[in-house]
N, C-alpha and C positions, 0 to 999 in steps of 0.2 A: 837151611834145608826146611821145606816145609813138612808140618807133620800132618799125617792122614787121619781123617775123622774115621773113628771107629765105633762110633755110637749107633742105636737104633733111632731111625726118624718115622714117627708114626703120626697120623692125622685122620680125621674122619670128616666123612662127607653125608649129608642129611638130603635125601631125595625123597618128597611127598612123604615126610614123617618116619622114613625109614633110614636108619644110619648104618652105615659102611664104614668099616676100620680098615686103614691100609699102614703097612708098615715095611720098612726097608732096613735091614741090616747091613751098615757100611763096612762092618769088619770082615774083612777077606780071609781071615784066620781062625776065627772062634765062632761058634754059636752063641746065642744070647737068649736069656729067658727075662721077659720083662712085663711089667705091670704098665697097661697102656690105659689113659684116662678117658672116659668117654661122656657123653652128655647126660648129666644127671637129671634133666628135664624130661628127656626120653626115655631114662632107664632108671630102674631100681635096683637094688641089691637082689641077686638070684635070678636075674634074667638070663637068656640064653643065646650066646652068638655061636654060629657055626663059620669054619673056614670054607669058604668056597673059591678061594685060588691060593696056592702055593706053588713055589719053585721046587719045593721038596714036596713031591707027589703024594707021598704017603700021609701027609698031614691034611689034605682035602678032606673035609668030612667030619674032622675033629670039633667037639664043641667045647666052648668056656664059658664058664657063668661068671657074672658079674659079682664083684666084691666090694666091701666098703673099706678102703684102705685110708685111713686118717682122714675121714670126711669126703673122699674122692671115690667116685664109683668107676672102676676099673676092670678089666679083663686081663689075664696073665696068659701069656702065650710064649713058646720058645721059637726062635728064628735060626736056621742055619747059617753058616758063614755066607755073605754075598746073597742072602735069602730073602724074599718078598712073601707078603701073606695079604689076603683081603679076607675080612670077617664080615658077617651079615647077621643081624637080629633074626631070631627065629620065634 
């Protein structure tokens, strides 16, 4: 029997020096809180990103500040079960 992937898959896209963060929670039973690594050449600690899309509508407009976690610039977000989010730097 194949085991289902239950991790969050996250990636970024840079368009005209503007970074977008996209993430998908593959867990169909549990929400996840994750740190997503972002481009350190475009972002420093304490920059802000805003959620511009979420499958959980109440999350749209939430802000996430960048943090330095073990030398990596990251944002922290929570993604509902089967959820999707998109963040944009503000």
